[in-house]
N, C-alpha and C positions, 0 to 999 in steps of 0.2 A: 503493500499501500504506501503511496505516495503522501508524504507529510508537508510538502513545501509547495512548490510551482508549477503549473502546467501551462500552456501556453497555446492558444488557439489562433489559426489565421486563416480567414475567409477573405482572401486576397483581394485588394483595392488596384483597379487595372487603370492605365491611360494609353489608349492607343485608338488615334483619329482613323476613320475608315466610314464610307459612304453608307449611308442607311437606307433600305429599300421598305422598311417598316413605317417610318412615320417621319415627321419633321424633327429637328434635334431638339433634345433637351437643353433648355438653356440655363435652368437653376443649380446653382451647385448644392450638391449634398453633403452635408457634415457628417464626419464619422466622429466617432467615439471609441478609444479603447488604449489602455495602457498609458493615458496620459498624453495621448497624441490624437489631434484633429487634421483631417486631411479633408480637401475638396475635391469635386470633379470638375474639371475647368469648364467654363463657360462654353467655351466651343465644342464641347464633348457631344459627339452625335449618338443617337438613341442607340445604337446597336453597341457599343461599348458602354454606354450608361446602363444599359438593361444589364448587363453582367454585374456591373457595380451595385446594381441595386439588388440582384438577387444574393448576391454575397452579404452585403450590407444586411439585408433583411434577416438571412437566417443567422448573422452573428449578432445583430442588435436585439433579435428576440429573444435568442438563447441567452446573451448577457442580463437582458432585463429579467427573464425567467429564475437565472440563477440568483442573482443580487436579491430578488424577493423571496425566495425559497431557502436559500443557504443549506441546501440538502446535501454539504460534503464539507470534507474537512481540509482545510490549507487554503489555498487562493489560486485562482484562474485567473491569466491574464489573457485579454482579448485584443489581438494585433490587426489592426486596420492598417496595413501597409501600402503608400504610394509607390507609384512609378516602376510596377513590375515590368512593363514591355519596354525594355531596352533600358531603363535608368537604373537598375539594379537596387533599388527602393530596401530590399533585404539587407544587403550588404552595408548601406547606408545606415540603416537602424542597428546593425549590430557593432560596426564602427562608433556608433553613439551609444553604445553602453547597455543594448536593450537586454541582451541575457543576463549580464553582471548586476544591472540595476535593480531588476525585478527577480533577482534569483529562478530563474528559469531552469526547471531541470530536463524536463521533456516539451516537444514541441510538435504540433499536430496542424495538417494545412487540408483545405478543401478545394475542388474544383468542379465547375458544373460541366456534365458530360452528355453534349449532344449524341445521339444514337445509342444511348444506354436507356432503357427502359424507366421512366418514372417510377419510384419507389424500389429502385434497384440502387446498389453501390458496385463499384470495381476498384480493384485494388492488386497490388502484388508487393512481394517483398524483394529488396534489391534495386536495381536500377529501373525506375517507371517512367523517367522524362529524360530527354538526351541534353546532352552539352551543346552548346551552340555557339560557333566563331562566325566573324564577318572577313569576307574577302572584299576588297576595294582594289581595282587595278586602273591603272591609267596609261594608255599606249600613245606615243608619239611616233607617227611614222613620217613620211614625206608626201605632203597634199600634191594635188595638181588636177589637170584636166581628165574627165573619165576616159576619154579617147586615148590618152597616152599612158596606159597604166605601168609601163614598161619603165617609165621615169619617175614613177612612184614606188613608196612604201606604203600600200593600203591597210590604212588602221582597221579596216571594216573586215579584211580577209584575216588580218593577224588576231581580231578577236573572235571571229569564227572558229579559227583553229585552236584558240585557248580554251572556247567553249569546249569543243569535242574532246581534246586532249585531257582537261579537267575531268570529264565523265568518266574516263577511262581508269581514273586511281580506285572508283568504288568498284567497277567490274573488274579489274585486273591486278590490283594491288592489296585491296583490304581482302581477309580472309572471308569466303563467301558464308561461313557460319558466324560472322561476326555483322555488326550494322553500322551502317552510314550512309549519310546523305551530302552530296554537293549539289546544291541549285545557284545556278547563276539567273537571276531574277531581272537584272536591269543592263540593257545595253543600249548606249548612247553614243551616236556618231552622225557627223554631217546635217545639212539642211538644205541641199540642192541635189537634182537627180544627175547631174553631170560634173560633180566635183568630187572626187577622191579626198575624204577628209584627211586633215594631217593628223588630229587626235581621234580616240575613243576612250569611253569609259563603260568598266563592267563592276556591277555590283552583286554579290551572291553571298549564300551561307551555307554553314557546314554543320552537320549535326552528327554527334557519336556517343556511344554509350559506354565506353571505358576510355581509360586514359591512354592506355597503349595505342588504341585505334585513334584517338585523337593526336597523339604527338606523330603517328604515321603520316596521318593525313596532311598533316601541317606540313611536314618535311617534303611529301611529294608534290604539294601544291608549288611550294617555294621551287623544286627542281622542274616542273614543268614550266612555269613563269620563264624561269631563267634560260631552259631550252628552246623556247618556241622564238624567244628574243634573239639568240644568237642564229637561229634558223632562218629569220626573216630579215634581220637588221634593225629592227624597229627596238626603241628604248621602251621599256616596260617597266613602271614602278607598281609595286605591290603592297599594299598595307594588309595584313593578317593579325586580326586583333581577338585574342582569346575574350569570349563573354561567359555567360552563365556555365557552371559546372553541371555534372550529371546529377538529377534527383534520384537519390539513393535511400528507399525507404530501410528502416532498420527492423530487423526480425521480429524482436520482441515488441515492440510498438506496433508493427503492422498487424500481429496476431490480435492485440488489444483492439486495434480500430476494427478489425474484421469482425470480431466478437460483438462489438458495439453495433456494427452495421447489422448484423445478424438479428441482434435484439429488436432492431428497428424495422428492418424490411422481410425478416425469415432467413432460414438458412439457403431457399433457393434464389434467392434474391440479391445474393452478394458474390460477385465472379471475381476470378482470380484473370486478370487482365494481361495481354503482351504489352512491353513497354512501348510507348509513344516517342516520335521523335520530336515532338515539339517541346519547348524547354521552359522553364519556370525558376525564378530566382528563389523560390523557397528551398531550394538548392543548398542556399548558403546557411539558412537557419539549420538545414539537417547536418550540414557541416560542422556547426557549433554543438548541438545538441541531439541526442535520439531523437526519434519521432517517426511519423508516416503522415504521408499523403495520400488522400483518397477522392474518387469522383463519384458525384453524386448524379444519377439519371436526369436527364432533360427531355427525354423522348424522342421522337423521330422528327427533330427541328432541324434546320439549316447549322451547318459547323460553325466553330468559334472563329471568329475573324470575318465571316462570311455576311455581308450586308443586309443578307434575310434573318440574320439570327434573331431570335427573340426568346427569352426566358419562358417555361412553364411554371405558371403560379402553382401548380399542384405538387412541384419539387420543394417549394419552400418548407413544408412540413416534415419533410425528410430530412433536410439539411440542418433545421433547427433541432430536431429530434436528436439526431445524432450528436451535435455539439452538446446537448444538456447530458445523454445519458454518458457520453465520452466522460466528460467532469466528474458526474455522480458516481460513475463506476470506478474511475480510477483514483479519486480522490474520494473514497468512500467514507463518509462519517462513523 
């Protein structure tokens, strides 16, 4: 039995994306938790704000119930964390002393899960979400007239060769029994149909589930970029930035979370899930303290980050009940 402190994190996100569901929500929403108050920015569109609302609804409802009933021994810290989407809000809060200031012993997180039936949960021990790194490439070739390509170093062609070569890292370097993703999602070059552009820019993301594969992929990306530069004569600048680490659930806390979820949803509605290649900065908290991250079903909805995403109100009761039961079980009076 814990006699100290447990922390709960229904994450607060900030990611601008267009909404197909309705007009933007423009009113900031206050969040309370562990002495911290954050807001959704006024420009935040509805698909993002809805995720905030779902998690804050579950977290705030559970916190209110627990504060009123006090049917547990010890203290529970409710963490409403800003800047998950690329801002590493969890790392900032840890650096600010979150774990030590509130004497946190264990930490638990929850994420909404489109595609998982409402009233169900999904979780796994070990790696559950991927590490994420970013690739930024700037190509400088030699621009010129489209009719005289032999007098140019075509930055578009160089970029195309890079994209093709980078994809071969996953298929021909990484063990097929391991997991890795390289997605080059931006390619910017030129503004006229008859001009070979002097420069091009590529941006992408890398996802991995182990530190060994993470290091291997970074090494090969650097080698591929250097090789294409030598082969084409272009100057290629690479910025490879490490991002969030792998989200790794601890075995003991995963078992605790699984049993709580089964009490809420029933044994048949709590599933062991495969790892996801999405990323989550709750990873930083799990590096600091033992804990577990779980997904709460949203039903057959559009996926996360999709402009048609909408949370299912029916899921709120399950998310709220999970937090309440988790505290009451692990901090039993």
